[in-house]
N, C-alpha and C positions, 0 to 999 in steps of 0.2 A: 692773225694767229693761224698757226697750221693745225690741220685735223688729221683724224685717224680714228678707225673703228676696228674693234675685233670682235668676233663672233666665237662664243663659247658652247661647243656642243658635247653633251654629256657622253654620247657613245662613239666621240672621234678623238681617240686617245693615241698619244705616242708611246707610253708604256708607264709602268709603276717605277718609280724612282727607286734606284738601289742606294741605300743611305751611305755606301762607299764613296759616292760621286763627291761627298763634302770632307774629303780627306786632306792631309796635310803631309809635310816631308821635314824631318828632321837628318841633316846629313852633319857628320864630323867635319866641319868648317867654320872659320871665322868664330862668332860667338854664339852660334846656334846651341851647342851643348854647352861648352865652358864659359859661364858667363850669362847664358842664357837659361836654360833649363835647370842647369846645375851650377851652383856657386856656394859652397859650403860655408863661405865666411859671411855670408849675407844675413841680415838680420831676420829675414822670413823664412831661411832654409830649414828643411826638417832634418830629423837625425842621420838621413842618407845623403843630405848635401843639396836635394832640390828645393827649389824656390816655391813657397806656398803660393805666393803672389802670382807666378807665372801659371802656376797649375789652376788657379781660379780662372784667369782670362782665358785659358785653353778649353776649360769646361763651359765659360760664357759664350765662347767662339762656336762651339758646338761641332767641332772636329770629331768625326767618327773613327778613322784610320789615320796612322802614322807610317809613311814609308822610312824606312831605316835600314842601313846607316849611311846611304849614299845611294847615288850622286858618284861624281868623279873619284871620290875618296874611296869608294867600294873597291876599285879595280886594283888596289895595292894593298888592300886590308886583309890582315890575318885575323880572323875572328877568335882565334884561340889566345889572342893578347889580351882580351878583354874579360877573360873568365879567371877565377881563382882569386886568392888574396890580394888585394889592391897593392898593397905593399910590395907584391914581388911582381907585379906587371911591368913589362919593359915600356920605356919610351921609344917612340919610332920616329922616324922622318916620313913625313906624310907627302910622297911626290905630287900628288895631284894638285895640293894647294902649297906647297914648299914652307910647311909648318911642322910643328913638332906636337905629335900626339901623344899622350900622356896615358891613355888607355884607362883612366879612373872611371870611366863609364863604358860599360859593356853591355852584353847581351842580358844578363842578370837585373842589373840596375835599370836599363830602359823598360824592360818587361814590367818590373815592378812599378815604374812611375807610369806606363800606359796602363796598367791594372787599377791604378789609384784614379786615375782620371776618368778610366771607363772607355778608352780608345782600343781598336785593334790594332795590331803590329802587321804592316805589310813589309816582310823581311826580305832581304837582298843576299845573292849570293856573288862572289868575286869570279867573274870571267876573264879578267885581265890578265893577273899573275897566276890565278889558279884555274880549278876547273872542276872535272867530273868528281874526284874523290874528296876534296875538301867540301864540296857542296853536298854530297850523300852524307859526310859525317855530320855536317852542321844540322841537316834535318834530324838525323838520329840523336843528336844532343839536344835538339830543341822539342822534339815531337815524340820519340820513342818512351814508351812507359818506364822501361828499366830492364835490367838484367844483361845489358851489352856494354861495352867499353864506355862509348860515349855518354849513353843515357846514365850510367852508374856515376860518371865523372860529373854530370849535372846535378844528381842527387849529392854528391860529395861536396858541390860547391853551395848547396844551400837551398836547391828547388826540387822537391819531391816529385810534384805533380809536373808532367809535361808543359811546356809553355803552349803547346798545341797552334802555331802560328799558321794560319789558314792559307794566306796569300803570299807568294815567293816571287820575286823578280830575278831572271837569270840574268844577272849582268846589267850594266848600264851605258848607255851612249856607245856601243861598241863599233859603230860606225864612224865615230869621230876621230880625227888623226891625233886630237889632243889626248886621247884616252889612252892610259898604261895599257898594253896589250891590245892596243886597236888592232881589228881583224876585218878581213874583206867579208862579204856577205856568204860566200861559201865557206870560209873558215868558222865564222860564229853560227851559221845555220848548223852545221854538221855538229859542233860542240855543244851547242845549246839542245840539239835533239837527243844527244847521248846523256847530257847532264840531267835533262827533263824526264827521262827514262829511269835512271837511276835514282832521281829524288822521289819518283812516285812509286819505285819499288820499295823503299822505305817507308812512305805514308802516301798511300793511293788517294786519300782524302783532300791532299793540298790542291791548291789552283795556282797555275804558273803563267807568269807575264813574260813574255819574250820580246826583246828590244826592236823597236821600231827605229825610224830615223830619229836624230837629233832634233831636227827641225826640218819644215818643209823647203827649205833652202838649201839642204844639202845637194850637192852634184849628183849623189847615189839615191836620192829620193826616189821611191817608186822601185826602182830595180833591187835595192836593198830589201824592201818589204816583200815583193814577190819571191826573191830567192829564198829569204829566211824562212818565209812561211811555207814554200815547196817542201822544205827539210822537215819542218817542226810542227806542221798543221794538225797532226793527230795527236801530239805530245802535250800541246800546251792549250791555254785557255783565253789568254789575253794577248793583244799586241799593243806595245807602249806606242805614247805620241808624248813628244815635248815640244813647247813652244813659248817663248816669251815677248812681249810687246813693250815698245817705248815711243814716247814723243820726241824722235831724234831730231825732227826738222822744226820743232816747236810749230807745228800745224794742227791746231785743235781739231778742224773738221776731218783731217785726213786721219788724226789718231782716234777719234771717235768712231771712225768705221773699222777699226782693225779686227773687230769681232767678225767681219764678213769673210777675213781670211782664216780664221778658226773654223767658221762654218764649212768652207771649201776644204781645207785639210782634213777634217774628219770625213766628210763626203768620199773624198779620194780614197782615204784609207780603208774606210768601209769597202768602196768598191774593189779594191785589191784583196781584201780579205774574201770577198764573196767570189771574186775571179778563180782563187785557189780553190775553194771549197767547189766550185763548179769544175774545174779541171780535174779534181780528184774523186769526183762523184760522190763527195761526203754528206751525210746529213748534219754533222756538226757545224755549229756555228761559233766563229771566234768573234769575241765583243773586244772592246777597247779600253784600255787603261791609259788615260791622259794624266800620266803621274808625274809630269812636271809642267805646271803653267802659271804665269804670272805677269807682272809688270815689272821690268828690269831695265834701269838705264840710268837712273839719278846717280848711281855710286861708281860710275864707269872711269871717271877720272880719278877720284879718290884713291880707287883701288890700284891705279899704277904707281902709287907711292908706298905701296906696303913692302917692307923689308921681311926677307925670308926668314925661316927657321925661329920663329916665334910661337909661343903657344897661344892659340885661340886670337889672332890678329883681328881687330875690327875689318871685316870683309863684306862686301856686297849690301852694305847697311843703307839702303835706299830710304829716303825720308818721302812718304808718299803725300801727295797733295788731293785737292778736291777734283780736279780733272781724272784723277787715277780713280776716284770713287766712280764715276761714270763709266769709265772703261772696264773696270773689274765687273761692275754691273752688267754689261751687255756680254761678257765673256761669261758670267754665271747663267745668264739667260740661254747662251747658245750651247753650254753643256746641257742643260736641263732639254733644250730642244731636240737633242740627240740622245735620250737617255734610254732609248730603245738599244743603243749598241754602246754608249759610254757608261760603263758600270763603276768604274773606280775613277776618280781624279784626285790630284794631290797639289793643293796651292802649295807652291813651293816659294819660300819655305815657311817655318812657324813662329820663329823668335829670333830677332836681330838680324838674320841675313834673309833680304828681300822678303820681310814678313810683316804680318799685321800686329804683332806683339813685340814691344822694344824695351830694353832695359839700358839703363847708363852705364857706361863703360867703367869699370873701377869704382863704382860708388857702392858701398855696401849698405848706404841707407835709402837710396833712392826706390820709388814704387816702379814696377813695370806698368807700362801704359798702351794705349791702343792707339795704333795708327789709323788714318782714315780710311783704309779698305778694310779694317776690321769689320765695320759694320755692315756693308752689302753682304759679305759672307756670312756673318752671323744671322741675319735675317733669312738668307736663303736657306742656310742649314735648319733654321728652325720652323719656318713656314712652308719650304719646299719639299716636305715629306707628302708622298700620296702618288697621284696619278696625274701626268702631265697631259694636258688637253692639247690636241692639235692646232698650232697656232694659225687660224684665219683671220690674216690682218690686212688692211688696207691702211695705206700711210703715204702723205705726201713725202717727198724725198729730195735730196740734193745730189751733187754730182761732185766727184774730187779728181785728181790727177789719176788715182789708182783704181777708184770704184766708179762705175757708171751710174749706179743708183743706189743710193743710202737712204733707207727709210728714217724718217726723223724719230719715230718711235722703235725701239726694240723692246720686245714684250712676250711674257709667257705666262700661261695661267697653270696653278696645280690645285687639283681638287682634293682635299684632306683625305685621310685614310677612312674617316667615319662618314666621309661625304655630307659633313654639316657645314662645310665652308668651302669657298675657293679664294686663294690667294693670287692676286694680279701682280706680278713683278714688272716694272715698266721704266726703261730710261727715254727720256726726252733729250735727244742731241741738238735740238734747235736752241738757238738763244731768244726764241721767243715762245710764249705761252702757247701748249699744245692742247686741243680740247679732243680727248679720247672717250669714243662712245663704246660702252661694253653691252653687247645684245647676248641672249643665251637661249639655248633650245635644250629641253629637257632638264634645264637647272632653273629653278625659281629663285631670283635674288629676293632677299629679305631685306636686310639692312646691313649698312657697314659697320663691321666690328671695330675696326681702326684702320685709320689712313696714315701713313708717315711719308715723309719725304727728306732728302738731303739736297738742299738747294741755297741759293742766295750767297753763296761763297765766292770770293775771288778764286779763279781757277788755280792759282799757284798757291793757295793758302794751305798749311799743314797743321796738324795737331802736335803736341808735344807733351812732355811730362807735367807741364804746369798748364796747358791749355786743351781742353778736351772739346772744344765748341762746335767742330766738324762732326756732326752725329745726327741719327735721324730725330726729326720733330713731328708731332702729332699734327695733322691739318684737317680742315673741314671742306677741301676745295672739291666737293662732289655733291651731286643731286640725282635724283631719280626723274626720269621723263619718258612717257609712253614704255613702260616697262623695261627700260634701258638705264644703265647706269652712267652718268657722265662724270668722268673726271677732268679737272682742268689742272695739268701738269705744269708746274713752273718750268721757265727757262732752264735748260742745263740741270736736269733734275734726276735723281734716283728715286723711284716710288714704290713703296709696298702697301697693296689695299686688299684688307681681309673682308670677305662679304660671306655673311650667314646665308643659308639656303634654308629653304622650307619645302 
């Protein structure tokens, strides 16, 4: 049996968690919008065509913010196509995903959907085929009270009060050669600067996210960040990060270690932000928006068979299994570990497209259902609010080809906002049971309110519309000894333990 211990010190904290770290993402691609959140002929759909069963699952998931409308789609999108009477909206070719966009869902419909669910919208502006003028008009349309051309157009289209979107992305993955309107760091940095200035002249209260690298393996990674920040530092608030993971080699030990890559990625980007801060003698701190992260590899082969120019073709429809639960848990823990700088994060995406929520294609009677990865995100969003305690962890470890030292336990603890309980999140990467000893200083542990685990499943097992067996189960694998809490973590397990304090 492997062993590990953690010490919880009340006065040693990482940060208060920004609720936007539990965000997600809806892009106009695949069946995320059409056949996902919006399906007018479905038995559960409301008067506006949005599925009530999907709404309820999004609420249950605990998402706080949704990035919209893209994604690669954004770089060829004309937002004006999605406003006004639906029967007058044009169908367009979506060059990003080579599909047909009907524009039946646009700003008004999506904002109403978000309002009903109670999530914020992280809006995005096209920096591929468009730029400064369209961006400042969009801010005026969405956030200006009235009395101007575009704000009055919003009112004419049925929305008197401004949408008041707070957070805005200045483009998407502009470093990627696949991106429509791909730019060099110099080109994008200059354009993003002038766009940010214009947007904030319309509404000085908004917060802006500037594009970082599409992933840490980009050949321009590092140089891109430094150049873009050199241009934009004083005009933006966040730098974006994107990263996806997968078990490409079917090597469980290596796959379970990939959160170490996320950890290094975040640390590296923070260092770049602070280097530009020092260079500019600035007092302003740029924080991070990890606005695309998830597991994505299951659907790669089937996506090669998709024929172009269809409406909402099934795309990126990963079916997640139990080993993905463990990896997603480690990634959630890593984001919380960096909550001092990661203020926004978006699990990409929300429905059908590499998503925790799934609906059956072309079935107007089936229910929406929870993929395996639904549950760790739901628990983190529910119990990960409050103050992250600095992780003081000692653990047995193992070595892989890529990583010299991988701790068997990945863990973080969050003190609730009322300081009446602490929640311990832990993944046991080992195929053996692991004894985790929890000691505390300044926190008096009273009793365990609830302990749950996801464990004991075949690592390739999946949930389905008829089988929801891979989910948290209440356990009693804990005891108190010498003022410490001892947790016996099952092999290959995701664990959430809530402890009352006195």
